[in-house]
C-alpha positions in Angstrom: 3.6 93.4 -6.2 7.2 94.7 -5.7 5.8 98.2 -5.1 3.8 96.8 -2.1 6.9 95.0 -0.7 9.0 98.1 -1.1 6.4 100.1 0.7 6.2 97.5 3.5 10.0 97.6 3.9 10.0 101.4 3.9 7.4 101.4 6.7 9.4 98.8 8.7 12.5 100.9 8.4 10.5 103.7 10.0 9.4 101.5 12.9 5.9 100.8 11.6 5.0 97.1 11.4 2.1 95.8 9.3 1.2 92.4 8.0 1.3 91.9 4.3 -2.4 91.0 4.0 -3.5 94.1 6.0 -1.1 96.3 3.9 -2.7 95.0 0.7 -6.2 95.9 2.0 -5.0 99.4 3.0 -3.4 100.0 -0.4 -6.6 98.8 -2.1 -8.3 101.6 -0.2 -5.8 104.0 -1.9 -4.1 105.0 1.4 -0.4 105.5 0.9 2.4 104.6 3.4 3.5 108.2 4.0 -0.1 109.1 5.0 -0.2 106.2 7.6 3.0 107.6 9.1 1.7 111.2 9.1 -1.5 110.1 10.9 0.5 108.2 13.6 3.1 110.9 14.1 0.3 113.5 14.4 -1.6 111.4 17.0 1.5 110.8 19.1 2.7 114.4 19.0 -0.7 116.0 19.7 -2.5 113.3 21.7 -5.4 113.5 19.2 -6.3 109.8 19.4 -8.8 107.5 21.0 -7.6 104.7 23.3 -9.3 101.3 22.9 -9.3 99.9 26.5 -8.1 96.4 27.1 -6.5 96.2 23.7 -3.5 98.6 24.0 -4.7 100.1 20.7 -5.4 103.6 19.5 -7.6 105.0 16.8 -6.1 108.2 15.2 -7.4 110.4 12.5 -6.1 113.2 10.4 -7.6 115.4 7.7 -5.6 115.9 4.5 -7.2 118.2 2.0 -10.7 116.7 1.5 -9.9 113.3 2.9 -9.8 112.0 6.5 -7.6 109.0 7.2 -8.1 106.8 10.3 -5.4 104.4 11.6 -6.0 101.7 14.2 -2.6 101.0 15.7 -0.7 99.8 18.8 2.5 101.1 20.3 5.1 98.4 20.8 7.0 98.3 24.2 10.4 98.0 22.4 9.5 101.0 20.2 7.7 101.5 16.9 4.1 100.6 16.3 1.9 98.0 14.6 -0.9 99.0 12.3 -4.0 96.8 12.5 -6.1 98.6 9.9 -6.7 101.9 8.2 -9.5 103.5 6.3 -10.6 106.8 5.0 -13.3 108.9 3.5 -13.4 111.9 1.2 -16.1 114.6 1.6 -16.4 118.0 0.2 -19.3 120.1 1.3 -20.1 123.1 -0.9 -22.3 125.9 0.3 -25.1 127.4 -1.8 
């Protein structure tokens, strides 16, 4: 439990806000805090994100090795962002 709280505090220090319940769900999916930040940073730097109209939310994705991580987030007017959910999948396709 203290690991989860430490990770939440670390994300908050980076300007990423997330509810405790959502964070527990994301961690149960084996998605780590540094990956969440990487996906959001990549989306903001490259514009590689989908806008969800009327909700001021974005869906970003990034491939890391054989896993793709998706983050549903919103950008806060005062700075930083709020994560609403995140999920991922792992696929490796072998030829032959």
